C-alpha positions in Angstrom: -122.7 9.0 -68.3 -125.4 9.9 -70.9 -127.5 11.5 -68.1 -124.6 13.8 -67.1 -124.0 14.7 -70.8 -127.7 15.5 -71.3 -127.8 17.6 -68.1 -124.7 19.6 -69.2 -126.1 20.1 -72.6 -129.4 21.4 -71.1 -127.4 23.8 -68.7 -125.1 25.1 -71.4 -127.6 27.7 -72.8 -128.2 29.1 -69.3 -124.5 30.1 -69.1 -125.2 32.9 -71.6 -127.7 34.4 -69.2 -124.9 34.7 -66.6 -122.3 36.1 -69.0 -120.1 38.7 -67.5 -121.3 42.2 -68.2 -118.7 44.6 -69.7 -119.5 47.7 -67.6 -118.2 51.0 -69.0 -118.5 54.5 -67.6 -118.6 57.7 -69.7 -119.1 61.4 -68.8 -121.1 63.5 -71.2 -121.1 67.3 -71.3 -124.7 68.4 -71.7 -126.3 71.9 -71.8 -128.2 71.5 -68.5 -130.0 74.6 -67.3 -132.1 73.5 -64.3 -133.2 70.6 -62.3 -136.0 70.0 -64.8 -133.3 69.3 -67.4 -131.7 66.7 -65.1 -135.1 65.1 -64.4 -135.8 64.9 -68.2 -132.4 63.2 -68.8 -132.9 60.8 -65.8 -136.4 59.8 -66.9 -135.3 59.1 -70.5 -131.7 58.0 -70.6 -132.1 55.6 -67.7 -134.4 53.4 -69.8 -132.0 53.1 -72.8 -130.9 49.5 -73.3 -127.7 48.7 -71.4 -127.8 51.7 -69.1 -127.0 50.5 -65.5 -126.6 53.8 -63.7 -126.9 57.5 -64.5 -125.8 60.6 -62.4 -126.6 64.1 -63.4 -124.5 67.0 -62.1 -126.3 70.4 -62.6 -123.3 72.5 -61.4 -120.8 70.9 -63.7 -123.3 70.3 -66.5 -122.3 66.7 -66.8 -124.1 63.4 -67.0 -122.2 60.2 -66.0 -123.6 57.0 -67.5 -122.5 53.5 -66.5 -123.6 51.0 -69.2 -123.1 47.5 -70.4 -120.9 47.7 -73.5 -122.4 44.5 -74.8 -125.8 46.2 -75.2 -124.9 49.8 -76.1 -122.1 52.2 -76.9 -121.3 56.0 -76.7 -122.7 56.9 -80.1 -126.0 55.2 -79.3 -126.2 57.0 -76.0 -125.5 60.3 -77.8 -128.3 59.6 -80.2 -130.6 59.1 -77.2 -129.6 62.4 -75.7 -130.2 64.1 -79.1 -133.6 62.5 -79.3 -134.7 64.4 -76.1 -133.2 67.7 -77.3 -130.1 67.5 -75.1 -127.0 66.9 -77.4 -124.2 65.3 -75.5 -120.4 65.4 -76.1 -117.5 63.6 -74.4 -115.4 66.7 -74.6 -116.0 69.8 -72.5 -117.4 72.8 -74.3 -115.3 75.9 -75.0 -115.5 78.6 -72.3 -117.3 81.8 -73.2 -116.4 85.3 -71.9 -119.8 86.8 -72.3 -122.8 86.5 -69.9 -125.1 83.7 -70.8 -128.9 83.8 -70.4 -130.4 80.9 -68.5 -132.9 79.3 -70.8 -135.1 78.1 -68.0 -135.3 81.2 -65.7 -134.3 83.9 -68.1 -131.7 85.2 -65.6 -128.2 86.0 -66.9 -125.4 84.1 -65.4 -121.7 85.0 -65.6 -119.4 82.4 -67.1 -116.3 81.3 -65.1 
């Protein structure tokens, strides 16, 4: 009986290793101009603690992050985006009626 109790006591800390992850998904709106912007985001945000998956959509200017809520949260992820010069919000930006100049290529692009 003592052996079983000792074995259970030894195995108990290991259960923390296999604790269920609390996966969450959030979509950020980010000022993405080109594939280089996506690459920069993918290289940096993917290595933030708790990030499990990251998808960048250049056309929609969004970044979807799947993360472990036990290790990080939305404000921490937003700080990571700001650190690389790409502020991120969870609400879509207001639409503009004027033409916008693409920061990477210098070409003007009409807003929809």
